[in-house]
BAFI-3210 file (N, C-alpha, C; in Angstrom, 3 decimals, decimal comma, padded with zeros to 6 digits):
// residues 276
n [1|2|3|4|5|6|7|8|9|10|11|12|13|14|15|16|17|18|19|20|21|22|23|24|25|26|27|28|29|30|31|32|33|34|35|36|37|38|39|40|41|42|43|44|45|46|47|48|49|50|51|52|53|54|55|56|57|58|59|60|61|62|63|64|65|66|67|68|69|70|71|72|73|74|75|76|77|78|79|80|81|82|83|84|85|86|87|88|89|90|91|92|93|94|95|96|97|98|99|100|101|102|103|104|105|106|107|108|109|110|111|112|113|114|115|116|117|118|119|120|121|122|123|124|125|126|127|128|129|130|131|132|133|134|135|136|137|138|139|140|141|142|143|144|145|146|147|148|149|150|151|152|153|154|155|156|157|158|159|160|161|162|163|164|165|166|167|168|169|170|171|172|173|174|175|176|177|178|179|180|181|182|183|184|185|186|187|188|189|190|191|192|193|194|195|196|197|198|199|200|201|202|203|204|205|206|207|208|209|210|211|212|213|214|215|216|217|218|219|220|221|222|223|224|225|226|227|228|229|230|231|232|233|234|235|236|237|238|239|240|241|242|243|244|245|246|247|248|249|250|251|252|253|254|255|256|257|258|259|260|261|262|263|264|265|266|267|268|269|270|271|272|273|274|275|276]
n.u [000,827|000,696|002,141|000,609|-001,973|-002,272|-002,302|-004,444|-007,285|-010,111|-012,059|-014,333|-016,046|-019,228|-021,468|-024,508|-027,819|-029,793|-032,239|-035,529|-035,790|-033,181|-032,474|-031,818|-029,418|-027,790|-027,797|-026,505|-024,051|-023,163|-023,036|-020,851|-018,815|-018,722|-019,073|-021,464|-023,337|-025,986|-029,688|-032,200|-034,155|-032,880|-031,469|-033,633|-034,868|-032,862|-032,706|-034,688|-037,100|-036,831|-037,852|-037,131|-036,075|-034,557|-034,027|-031,587|-030,040|-028,632|-025,722|-024,495|-021,937|-020,903|-019,866|-019,655|-022,339|-022,469|-022,623|-020,120|-019,505|-020,864|-022,566|-024,116|-026,102|-027,321|-029,697|-030,053|-031,416|-029,600|-030,018|-028,998|-028,801|-031,459|-031,407|-031,589|-029,374|-028,462|-027,407|-025,209|-024,789|-022,470|-022,663|-022,271|-020,240|-018,673|-016,447|-016,066|-014,058|-012,251|-011,903|-010,656|-008,169|-008,020|-008,741|-011,525|-012,995|-012,391|-013,460|-016,107|-016,624|-016,214|-018,418|-020,587|-020,166|-020,508|-023,220|-024,262|-023,692|-025,111|-027,699|-027,858|-026,570|-024,409|-022,654|-020,733|-020,649|-018,725|-018,028|-015,529|-013,080|-010,117|-007,112|-007,664|-007,883|-010,021|-010,419|-007,930|-007,931|-010,093|-009,279|-007,153|-008,467|-009,732|-011,584|-012,296|-011,541|-014,196|-014,622|-016,421|-018,904|-018,001|-018,201|-019,533|-018,785|-019,803|-018,892|-021,027|-021,263|-018,711|-017,479|-018,551|-017,419|-014,839|-014,940|-015,995|-013,965|-011,745|-012,828|-013,107|-010,349|-009,397|-010,623|-009,256|-006,733|-005,458|-003,312|-002,826|-005,278|-005,032|-002,893|-003,942|-005,957|-004,651|-003,467|-002,833|-004,008|-006,743|-007,486|-008,738|-010,613|-011,177|-013,207|-014,109|-017,086|-017,548|-016,822|-015,138|-014,089|-011,227|-011,773|-014,532|-014,861|-013,598|-015,124|-017,317|-016,566|-015,622|-017,255|-016,466|-016,333|-014,397|-012,147|-012,285|-009,911|-006,929|-006,774|-005,878|-006,067|-006,664|-006,796|-008,340|-008,413|-010,526|-009,079|-007,747|-009,489|-010,065|-007,632|-007,307|-009,648|-009,161|-007,119|-007,342|-006,974|-004,458|-000,915|001,269|003,629|002,717|000,726|002,091|003,730|001,874|000,668|002,653|002,943|000,479|000,635|003,093|002,121|000,278|-002,366|-003,293|-003,513|-002,080|-003,207|-002,496|-004,008|-002,735|000,414|001,206|-000,343|001,080|003,554|002,758|001,845|004,222|005,805|004,629|004,549|006,258|005,473|002,837|002,980|004,446|002,486|000,523]
n.v [-001,216|002,097|005,183|007,364|006,525|005,216|007,349|008,857|010,762|009,339|010,219|011,425|009,582|008,130|005,779|004,065|002,538|001,084|003,087|003,626|004,598|004,709|003,055|003,472|004,897|003,016|000,932|002,184|002,483|-000,113|-001,163|000,345|-000,524|-003,389|-003,717|-003,985|-005,251|-005,759|-005,268|-003,134|-004,859|-007,174|-006,399|-005,796|-008,218|-009,653|-008,235|-005,962|-007,232|-009,630|-012,340|-012,131|-009,648|-006,703|-003,197|-002,722|-004,688|-003,986|-002,270|001,001|002,986|006,449|009,484|012,826|012,902|010,786|007,502|005,341|002,831|-000,439|-003,109|-006,161|-008,323|-011,521|-013,341|-016,639|-019,808|-022,585|-026,054|-028,446|-031,783|-031,571|-029,244|-025,770|-023,290|-020,040|-018,217|-015,947|-014,441|-012,754|-010,544|-008,973|-007,030|-003,945|-001,301|001,979|002,755|005,081|005,125|002,906|000,918|002,206|000,859|000,531|-001,683|-003,488|-002,296|-002,468|-005,193|-005,633|-004,195|-005,451|-008,107|-007,506|-006,770|-009,246|-010,756|-009,429|-010,129|-012,763|-014,629|-017,476|-018,363|-017,153|-016,402|-015,946|-015,224|-015,302|-014,716|-016,739|-015,497|-012,887|-009,457|-009,180|-011,883|-012,534|-010,698|-011,610|-014,150|-013,462|-012,431|-014,582|-016,299|-019,404|-021,929|-023,731|-027,023|-028,306|-029,879|-030,690|-028,097|-027,408|-025,509|-023,664|-021,325|-019,253|-016,826|-015,725|-013,375|-011,382|-012,045|-011,508|-008,783|-007,831|-008,492|-006,971|-004,372|-004,174|-004,315|-001,893|-000,092|-000,687|000,047|002,917|004,214|002,680|003,178|005,966|005,986|004,584|006,281|008,402|007,293|007,136|005,415|003,065|000,260|-002,881|-005,686|-008,973|-011,838|-014,500|-013,662|-011,590|-008,205|-005,579|-002,300|-000,762|001,821|002,021|000,929|002,885|005,131|004,378|004,430|007,068|008,710|010,380|011,551|010,137|010,627|009,347|006,751|005,197|001,568|-001,063|-004,453|-007,098|-010,351|-012,972|-016,485|-019,100|-020,372|-018,285|-017,082|-017,224|-016,497|-013,747|-012,656|-012,932|-011,235|-009,006|-010,070|-010,959|-010,623|-007,906|-008,909|-011,487|-010,783|-009,626|-011,710|-013,634|-012,344|-012,392|-015,112|-015,752|-014,543|-015,756|-018,394|-018,196|-017,639|-015,215|-012,872|-010,108|-007,494|-004,876|-001,768|000,022|001,250|003,369|002,999|000,896|002,030|003,932|002,325|000,930|003,104|003,743|001,361|000,357|001,938|001,163|-001,582|-001,423|-000,282|-002,140]
n.w [-000,040|-000,875|000,472|000,024|-000,143|002,258|004,028|003,295|004,235|006,083|007,569|006,771|006,021|006,380|007,909|007,221|007,371|004,687|003,080|001,976|-001,482|-002,039|-004,053|-006,803|-006,752|-005,447|-007,279|-009,483|-008,341|-007,750|-010,390|-011,344|-009,723|-010,060|-012,757|-014,844|-012,931|-012,626|-012,988|-011,453|-010,609|-009,848|-007,607|-005,888|-005,689|-004,291|-001,941|-000,974|-001,530|-000,364|001,849|004,621|004,871|006,342|006,764|007,883|006,965|004,766|004,469|003,967|002,858|002,938|001,406|001,093|000,392|-001,482|-002,430|-001,442|-000,579|-000,213|001,298|001,766|003,821|004,533|006,486|007,451|008,446|009,396|009,347|011,492|012,448|013,367|014,840|014,838|013,406|013,413|010,685|008,860|005,820|004,140|001,586|-001,644|-001,356|-001,813|-002,838|-003,765|-006,598|-006,278|-003,529|-002,654|-000,968|001,498|003,758|003,968|003,138|005,096|007,300|006,460|006,524|009,277|010,551|009,628|010,647|013,386|013,388|012,656|014,969|016,891|016,170|016,645|015,082|014,506|012,684|010,006|006,584|003,530|000,099|-002,150|-004,868|-004,847|-003,681|-004,127|-002,849|-000,909|-000,291|000,925|003,086|004,558|005,391|007,023|009,223|010,312|008,828|007,383|004,803|003,459|002,508|-000,136|-002,211|-005,628|-008,030|-011,219|-014,063|-016,892|-019,345|-020,979|-022,088|-023,246|-024,218|-022,545|-020,029|-020,295|-020,822|-018,367|-016,621|-017,522|-017,192|-014,496|-013,781|-014,855|-013,182|-010,820|-011,343|-011,577|-012,817|-015,155|-016,467|-016,977|-018,642|-020,986|-021,592|-022,746|-024,949|-028,444|-030,181|-030,526|-028,545|-029,331|-028,220|-029,336|-029,614|-031,143|-032,836|-031,095|-030,054|-028,498|-027,316|-025,595|-025,374|-025,095|-022,517|-020,992|-021,619|-020,314|-017,700|-017,309|-018,806|-020,898|-024,164|-026,764|-029,538|-032,911|-033,624|-034,916|-034,956|-032,775|-032,792|-030,492|-030,743|-029,279|-028,134|-026,921|-024,953|-023,709|-022,219|-019,364|-018,201|-019,111|-018,030|-015,304|-014,701|-012,952|-010,421|-010,242|-009,407|-010,314|-011,659|-012,415|-014,140|-016,304|-017,208|-017,732|-019,906|-021,811|-022,233|-023,259|-025,831|-026,917|-027,054|-028,880|-028,248|-028,012|-030,469|-032,195|-034,164|-036,261|-037,400|-039,066|-040,099|-038,595|-036,294|-035,229|-034,629|-032,726|-030,585|-030,148|-029,201|-026,792|-025,534|-023,460|-021,323|-021,024|-020,435|-018,104|-016,446|-016,257]
ca.u [000,028|001,412|001,970|-000,445|-003,287|-002,368|-002,525|-005,732|-008,243|-011,296|-012,973|-015,581|-016,936|-020,310|-022,195|-025,927|-028,598|-030,537|-033,520|-036,397|-035,350|-031,729|-032,258|-031,204|-028,000|-027,161|-027,565|-025,388|-022,768|-022,772|-022,562|-019,526|-017,808|-018,641|-019,116|-022,693|-023,787|-027,315|-030,639|-032,801|-035,000|-032,029|-031,219|-034,782|-035,069|-031,913|-032,780|-035,980|-038,284|-036,405|-038,894|-036,631|-035,293|-034,705|-033,240|-030,202|-029,282|-027,680|-024,853|-024,065|-020,968|-021,189|-018,937|-020,160|-023,646|-022,181|-022,308|-018,772|-019,416|-022,089|-022,382|-025,302|-026,104|-028,626|-029,707|-030,703|-031,320|-028,968|-030,471|-027,968|-029,393|-032,734|-031,115|-031,400|-028,271|-028,630|-026,186|-025,159|-024,055|-021,932|-022,747|-022,201|-019,373|-018,053|-015,871|-015,794|-012,567|-011,518|-011,767|-009,974|-006,870|-008,014|-009,150|-012,940|-013,535|-012,248|-014,447|-017,415|-016,716|-016,371|-019,724|-021,630|-020,049|-021,020|-024,565|-024,609|-023,596|-026,249|-028,864|-027,763|-025,907|-023,180|-021,742|-020,833|-020,109|-018,383|-017,564|-014,478|-012,014|-008,938|-005,998|-008,158|-007,676|-011,080|-010,110|-006,804|-008,248|-011,023|-008,486|-006,441|-009,309|-010,262|-012,423|-011,499|-012,172|-015,041|-014,687|-017,795|-019,025|-017,467|-019,117|-019,051|-019,179|-019,616|-019,014|-021,897|-021,041|-017,290|-017,148|-018,947|-016,588|-013,642|-015,241|-016,205|-012,632|-010,924|-013,473|-012,621|-008,942|-009,167|-011,070|-008,327|-005,423|-005,608|-002,145|-003,133|-006,358|-004,527|-001,955|-004,820|-006,734|-003,711|-002,899|-003,306|-004,688|-007,793|-007,286|-010,018|-010,522|-012,017|-013,359|-015,158|-017,798|-017,726|-015,727|-015,362|-012,821|-010,912|-012,428|-015,850|-014,786|-013,152|-016,237|-018,353|-016,024|-015,452|-018,212|-015,832|-016,217|-013,127|-012,042|-012,026|-008,553|-006,587|-007,063|-004,998|-006,963|-006,188|-007,702|-008,319|-009,149|-011,188|-008,074|-007,197|-010,551|-009,883|-006,386|-007,625|-010,754|-008,619|-005,932|-007,459|-006,595|-003,040|000,095|001,719|004,585|002,036|-000,015|002,993|004,253|000,742|000,424|003,737|002,689|-000,648|001,229|003,960|001,332|-000,631|-003,685|-003,575|-002,805|-002,176|-003,330|-002,554|-004,858|-001,840|001,771|001,181|-000,837|002,192|004,517|002,181|001,847|005,643|006,296|003,956|004,519|006,890|004,642|001,537|003,312|004,771|001,248|-000,365]
ca.v [000,005|003,398|006,111|008,284|005,822|004,963|008,654|009,518|010,813|008,638|010,698|011,929|008,469|007,754|004,525|004,071|001,479|001,345|003,742|003,583|005,644|004,596|001,883|003,863|005,219|001,784|000,185|002,817|002,340|-001,520|-001,434|000,920|-001,351|-004,761|-003,852|-004,744|-006,073|-006,106|-004,332|-002,913|-006,034|-008,095|-005,936|-005,869|-009,619|-010,139|-007,541|-005,368|-008,225|-010,944|-012,487|-011,670|-008,429|-005,502|-002,243|-002,864|-005,780|-003,376|-001,153|001,972|004,077|007,686|010,622|013,988|012,504|009,887|006,110|004,891|001,460|-001,232|-004,444|-006,873|-009,465|-012,389|-014,215|-017,876|-020,893|-023,861|-027,158|-029,640|-032,707|-031,027|-028,005|-024,569|-022,411|-018,799|-017,913|-014,666|-014,500|-011,355|-010,482|-007,817|-005,981|-003,117|-000,096|002,779|002,652|006,186|004,974|001,640|000,971|002,994|000,136|000,622|-002,972|-004,201|-001,693|-002,896|-006,547|-005,558|-003,685|-006,493|-009,212|-006,995|-006,860|-010,690|-011,255|-008,825|-010,819|-014,134|-015,484|-018,105|-018,646|-016,130|-016,939|-015,015|-015,875|-014,512|-015,439|-017,035|-014,520|-011,481|-008,683|-009,526|-013,232|-012,525|-010,063|-012,442|-015,210|-012,935|-012,232|-015,890|-017,055|-020,611|-022,410|-024,937|-027,830|-028,581|-030,777|-030,015|-027,233|-027,396|-024,278|-023,499|-019,966|-019,194|-015,508|-015,472|-011,850|-010,496|-012,397|-010,772|-007,364|-007,525|-008,596|-005,820|-003,255|-004,054|-004,056|-000,470|000,510|-000,856|000,553|004,281|004,579|002,097|003,880|007,211|005,782|004,214|007,511|009,253|006,596|007,671|004,336|002,425|-001,131|-003,595|-007,144|-009,744|-013,250|-014,940|-012,487|-010,521|-007,269|-004,315|-001,584|-000,233|003,151|001,877|000,827|004,147|006,019|003,921|004,853|008,491|009,356|011,359|011,155|009,919|010,759|008,146|006,585|003,918|000,507|-002,359|-005,568|-008,265|-011,408|-013,994|-017,644|-019,419|-020,738|-017,121|-016,402|-017,124|-015,714|-012,241|-012,341|-013,021|-010,276|-008,088|-010,747|-011,367|-009,657|-007,257|-009,791|-012,536|-010,235|-009,546|-013,086|-014,364|-011,738|-012,817|-016,492|-015,765|-014,081|-016,867|-019,573|-017,755|-017,559|-013,830|-012,359|-008,626|-006,959|-003,305|-001,338|000,781|001,252|004,424|002,367|000,082|003,025|004,604|001,328|000,720|004,210|003,805|-000,008|000,070|002,531|000,371|-002,845|-001,063|000,028|-003,317]
ca.w [-000,002|-000,959|001,557|-000,283|000,189|003,694|004,681|002,852|005,306|005,826|008,647|006,173|005,648|007,339|007,676|007,608|006,698|003,468|003,172|000,725|-002,298|-002,307|-004,974|-008,040|-006,367|-005,158|-008,614|-010,311|-007,639|-007,975|-011,708|-011,421|-009,002|-010,587|-014,276|-015,234|-011,806|-012,972|-012,985|-010,173|-010,229|-009,246|-006,188|-005,094|-005,373|-003,321|-000,672|-000,487|-001,672|000,321|002,878|005,923|004,711|007,221|006,182|008,500|006,210|003,762|004,965|002,996|003,228|002,149|001,448|000,332|-000,231|-002,480|-001,862|-001,742|-000,096|-000,078|001,805|002,114|004,710|004,576|007,579|007,115|009,339|008,940|010,247|011,713|013,476|013,829|015,553|013,896|013,673|012,592|009,846|008,237|004,554|003,810|000,190|-002,443|-000,754|-002,956|-002,438|-004,966|-006,990|-005,729|-002,103|-002,258|-000,420|002,768|004,930|004,068|003,070|006,420|008,133|006,031|006,994|010,703|011,025|009,333|011,643|014,607|013,135|012,603|016,317|017,513|015,749|017,112|014,140|015,096|011,584|008,934|005,214|002,476|-001,194|-002,898|-005,614|-004,175|-004,003|-004,225|-001,656|-000,022|000,216|001,806|004,322|005,426|005,861|008,131|010,396|010,898|008,010|006,955|003,670|003,788|001,342|-000,636|-003,471|-006,866|-008,812|-012,616|-014,657|-018,433|-019,774|-022,121|-022,695|-022,913|-024,247|-021,337|-019,000|-020,462|-020,679|-016,991|-015,970|-017,890|-016,672|-013,092|-013,807|-015,142|-011,956|-009,770|-011,770|-012,080|-013,720|-016,484|-017,074|-017,430|-019,892|-022,071|-022,069|-023,580|-026,038|-029,738|-030,876|-029,717|-028,450|-029,285|-027,929|-030,172|-029,244|-032,085|-033,387|-030,042|-030,091|-027,768|-027,290|-024,333|-025,303|-024,536|-021,045|-020,466|-021,720|-019,365|-016,428|-017,211|-019,643|-021,774|-025,609|-027,431|-030,975|-033,687|-033,708|-035,556|-034,030|-032,530|-032,383|-029,745|-031,110|-028,262|-028,295|-025,638|-023,934|-023,102|-021,534|-017,796|-017,958|-019,239|-017,039|-013,913|-014,607|-011,802|-009,219|-010,304|-009,096|-011,557|-012,313|-013,040|-015,287|-017,407|-017,626|-018,447|-021,149|-022,662|-022,542|-024,221|-027,191|-027,410|-027,366|-030,059|-027,725|-028,151|-031,647|-032,302|-035,426|-036,339|-038,560|-039,810|-039,594|-037,510|-035,004|-034,693|-034,163|-031,452|-029,551|-029,786|-028,434|-025,527|-025,070|-022,177|-020,286|-020,856|-019,768|-016,722|-015,778|-016,145]
c.u [000,943|001,191|000,836|-001,850|-003,405|-002,664|-003,743|-006,737|-009,547|-012,429|-014,339|-016,494|-017,996|-020,984|-023,575|-026,595|-029,309|-031,848|-034,287|-036,033|-033,931|-031,455|-031,570|-029,742|-027,168|-026,860|-026,496|-024,103|-022,269|-022,316|-021,235|-018,496|-017,668|-018,520|-020,344|-023,115|-025,154|-028,374|-031,324|-033,623|-034,154|-031,829|-032,396|-035,122|-034,154|-032,128|-034,130|-037,059|-037,975|-037,346|-038,342|-035,950|-035,601|-033,754|-031,782|-029,449|-028,509|-026,998|-024,379|-022,995|-021,129|-020,129|-019,421|-021,439|-023,606|-021,946|-020,982|-018,524|-020,751|-021,789|-023,748|-025,137|-027,428|-028,564|-030,586|-030,506|-030,705|-029,406|-029,510|-028,427|-030,669|-032,593|-030,932|-030,187|-028,454|-027,387|-026,353|-024,300|-023,666|-021,799|-022,591|-021,353|-018,660|-017,578|-015,698|-014,329|-011,758|-011,185|-011,092|-008,581|-006,824|-008,640|-010,768|-013,598|-013,476|-013,242|-015,973|-017,662|-017,021|-017,796|-020,776|-021,452|-020,606|-022,622|-024,966|-024,663|-024,830|-027,556|-028,840|-027,200|-024,575|-022,252|-021,836|-020,066|-019,734|-017,996|-016,625|-013,619|-010,745|-007,837|-006,459|-007,928|-008,692|-010,777|-009,003|-007,138|-009,081|-010,262|-007,710|-007,218|-010,102|-011,248|-011,618|-012,333|-012,941|-015,074|-016,159|-017,760|-018,539|-018,541|-018,621|-019,666|-018,981|-019,860|-019,939|-021,899|-019,638|-016,859|-017,503|-018,003|-015,451|-013,799|-015,321|-014,839|-011,834|-011,480|-013,049|-011,231|-008,660|-009,578|-009,950|-006,917|-005,480|-004,508|-002,468|-004,207|-005,890|-003,637|-002,856|-005,630|-005,909|-003,178|-003,613|-004,015|-005,778|-007,497|-008,608|-009,771|-011,618|-011,986|-014,465|-015,866|-017,961|-016,542|-016,117|-014,028|-012,595|-011,634|-013,862|-015,845|-014,444|-014,358|-017,180|-017,878|-016,151|-016,471|-017,686|-015,756|-014,760|-013,115|-011,783|-010,560|-008,254|-006,561|-005,872|-005,954|-006,225|-007,200|-007,431|-008,949|-009,739|-010,289|-007,620|-008,358|-010,268|-008,587|-006,657|-008,618|-010,237|-007,429|-006,092|-006,995|-005,169|-002,064|000,530|002,705|003,811|001,164|000,837|003,477|003,110|000,400|001,430|003,393|001,519|-000,148|002,097|003,116|000,267|-002,132|-004,297|-002,787|-003,117|-002,204|-003,418|-003,204|-003,953|-000,505|001,938|000,715|000,313|003,237|004,051|002,283|003,373|006,248|005,780|004,036|005,105|006,114|003,394|001,909|003,687|003,551|000,331|-000,264]
c.v [001,274|004,286|007,012|007,733|005,714|006,155|009,388|009,494|010,015|009,123|011,128|010,853|008,183|006,457|004,623|002,857|001,968|002,038|003,674|004,834|005,498|003,677|002,368|004,293|003,943|001,011|000,821|002,490|000,863|-001,806|-000,691|-000,002|-002,716|-004,786|-004,643|-005,723|-006,508|-005,035|-004,202|-004,091|-007,057|-007,701|-006,083|-007,271|-010,153|-009,435|-007,028|-006,348|-009,503|-011,103|-011,985|-010,402|-007,351|-004,550|-002,178|-003,820|-005,266|-002,113|-000,331|002,886|005,247|008,761|011,667|013,616|011,508|008,441|005,653|003,383|000,821|-002,594|-005,059|-007,947|-010,202|-013,323|-015,465|-018,868|-022,168|-024,992|-028,128|-030,473|-032,150|-029,750|-026,861|-023,687|-021,229|-018,456|-016,610|-014,763|-013,023|-011,264|-009,075|-006,667|-005,260|-001,870|000,692|002,808|003,803|006,024|003,723|001,863|001,869|002,219|000,095|-000,715|-003,693|-003,597|-002,221|-004,370|-006,471|-005,181|-004,706|-007,687|-008,709|-007,138|-008,322|-011,186|-010,780|-009,450|-012,293|-015,129|-016,103|-018,448|-017,516|-016,705|-015,756|-015,896|-014,937|-015,323|-015,666|-016,072|-013,108|-010,762|-009,128|-010,892|-013,249|-011,880|-011,000|-013,674|-014,704|-012,742|-013,488|-016,685|-018,268|-021,109|-023,669|-025,745|-028,184|-029,517|-029,994|-029,181|-027,113|-026,164|-024,278|-021,954|-019,969|-017,779|-015,089|-014,004|-011,042|-010,824|-011,591|-009,278|-006,989|-007,485|-007,449|-004,573|-003,120|-003,861|-002,599|000,290|000,435|-000,443|001,901|004,646|003,933|002,833|005,244|007,027|005,407|005,404|008,366|008,598|007,042|006,677|003,799|000,887|-001,893|-005,095|-007,874|-011,229|-013,788|-013,711|-011,296|-009,540|-006,145|-003,679|-001,081|001,173|003,051|001,695|002,130|005,131|005,678|004,337|006,307|009,310|010,574|010,946|011,121|010,082|009,432|007,959|005,337|002,806|-000,550|-003,416|-006,708|-009,392|-012,618|-015,319|-018,082|-019,907|-019,558|-016,512|-016,197|-016,383|-014,150|-011,881|-012,182|-012,014|-009,382|-008,738|-011,296|-010,258|-009,082|-008,169|-010,889|-012,076|-010,145|-010,783|-013,780|-013,761|-012,282|-014,254|-016,591|-015,425|-015,292|-018,132|-019,335|-017,824|-016,111|-013,294|-010,850|-008,262|-005,518|-002,834|-000,479|000,730|002,351|003,872|001,527|000,975|003,611|003,587|000,992|001,892|004,212|002,396|-000,253|000,715|001,752|-000,860|-002,578|-000,707|-001,094|-003,957]
c.w [-000,041|000,215|001,356|000,073|001,596|004,566|004,275|003,979|005,065|006,914|008,106|005,911|006,760|006,920|008,071|006,903|005,427|003,875|001,880|-000,066|-002,739|-003,508|-006,268|-007,761|-006,132|-006,370|-009,434|-009,655|-007,918|-009,437|-011,987|-010,939|-009,647|-012,053|-014,643|-014,154|-012,043|-012,852|-011,571|-009,762|-009,442|-007,710|-005,326|-004,760|-004,239|-001,951|-000,421|-000,528|-001,008|001,593|004,199|005,971|005,797|006,694|006,754|007,778|005,060|004,429|003,914|003,578|002,353|002,405|000,606|-000,397|-001,317|-001,888|-002,435|-001,297|000,095|000,408|002,336|003,189|004,755|005,758|007,181|008,229|008,717|009,913|010,343|012,831|014,203|014,700|014,529|014,373|012,724|011,880|009,195|006,973|004,163|002,269|-000,443|-001,836|-001,947|-002,364|-003,699|-005,265|-006,426|-004,302|-001,687|-001,780|000,951|003,973|005,000|003,996|004,417|007,498|007,817|006,533|008,640|011,228|010,717|010,243|013,036|014,568|013,203|014,116|017,104|017,334|016,009|016,116|014,747|013,993|010,598|007,607|004,310|001,222|-001,937|-003,777|-004,740|-004,659|-004,104|-002,832|-000,524|000,536|001,207|003,082|005,189|006,045|007,086|009,363|010,877|010,043|007,475|005,628|003,955|002,443|001,097|-001,822|-004,677|-007,542|-010,239|-013,223|-016,241|-018,733|-021,036|-022,831|-022,518|-023,145|-023,077|-020,109|-019,026|-020,290|-019,261|-016,280|-016,219|-017,343|-015,230|-012,998|-013,983|-013,832|-010,915|-010,096|-012,408|-013,067|-015,122|-017,302|-017,719|-018,789|-021,135|-022,549|-022,982|-024,846|-027,381|-030,619|-029,915|-029,790|-028,429|-028,979|-028,759|-029,719|-030,067|-032,701|-032,324|-030,040|-029,239|-027,638|-025,809|-024,149|-024,772|-022,993|-020,449|-020,514|-020,642|-017,975|-016,336|-017,947|-020,381|-023,159|-026,042|-028,911|-031,584|-033,823|-034,531|-034,493|-033,951|-032,056|-031,717|-030,002|-030,145|-028,652|-027,002|-024,509|-023,183|-022,161|-020,058|-017,408|-017,948|-018,148|-015,607|-013,686|-013,299|-010,494|-009,168|-009,866|-010,382|-012,356|-013,088|-014,247|-016,468|-018,038|-018,293|-019,752|-022,190|-023,077|-023,575|-025,672|-027,738|-027,762|-028,357|-029,514|-027,806|-029,379|-031,795|-033,760|-035,444|-037,602|-039,517|-039,265|-038,502|-036,213|-034,348|-034,089|-032,781|-030,376|-029,088|-028,907|-027,060|-024,812|-023,707|-021,049|-019,964|-020,071|-018,360|-015,875|-015,545|-014,786]
res [x|x|x|x|x|x|x|x|x|x|x|x|x|x|x|x|x|x|x|x|x|x|x|x|x|x|x|x|x|x|x|x|x|x|x|x|x|x|x|x|x|x|x|x|x|x|x|x|x|x|x|x|x|x|x|x|x|x|x|x|x|x|x|x|x|x|x|x|x|x|x|x|x|x|x|x|x|x|x|x|x|x|x|x|x|x|x|x|x|x|x|x|x|x|x|x|x|x|x|x|x|x|x|x|x|x|x|x|x|x|x|x|x|x|x|x|x|x|x|x|x|x|x|x|x|x|x|x|x|x|x|x|x|x|x|x|x|x|x|x|x|x|x|x|x|x|x|x|x|x|x|x|x|x|x|x|x|x|x|x|x|x|x|x|x|x|x|x|x|x|x|x|x|x|x|x|x|x|x|x|x|x|x|x|x|x|x|x|x|x|x|x|x|x|x|x|x|x|x|x|x|x|x|x|x|x|x|x|x|x|x|x|x|x|x|x|x|x|x|x|x|x|x|x|x|x|x|x|x|x|x|x|x|x|x|x|x|x|x|x|x|x|x|x|x|x|x|x|x|x|x|x|x|x|x|x|x|x|x|x|x|x|x|x|x|x|x|x|x|x|x|x|x|x|x|x]
***
């Protein structure tokens, strides 16, 4: 953690429960943090319309009347040998990209654990990708991994998986975002018939129109899917080595729309790689 982030003041952060009318702001916030988290119907089904829902079951962090943190909690009874155990599932934790690295996630977990204890829960559950900051933090404070039956998964919308992973990576890496904003060419990712550009992701983040530029296409195959989608959870060294391996194994092919595009990328290449 950099000194700048460690010294950033957080005294302006306030915590409060959900109130009727917060839905639109919450949905906008979750879609920024997760990249297409979902529609308002999804949030209502998970929270406001849930049979046991209480407004305290959603914790909101605010700064300057803006939501900067969201954490849900679901209470369920677990039946073990005819005995009921109250459990708490900590869900949909998110911190605004501008406020990450200040210890707010830890604070969000702590306040929900206290709420769980106050309501009689004896077990708390979380779900995170292994190696993520959230996963590592929760292990440090005593969460343990519970072995379960194998779960089988098939990706049915691979383009969206990659888009979501790269969207989140841009949020977590301000330097990379700044470098790509200044780049004179537009980088496009292609997987089969699915195609999207980094410019689209930046527009979605910053809502600033960008001029038409020459293109660099990165053509991926399905073997590259999980590597690219998981970039946000890798260390800087692993991101760079994974990217090199994708190119060497021909799982990622680069196509330049013009010689000028090649020169522009070559000129900024070291900066881009150093920012990944």
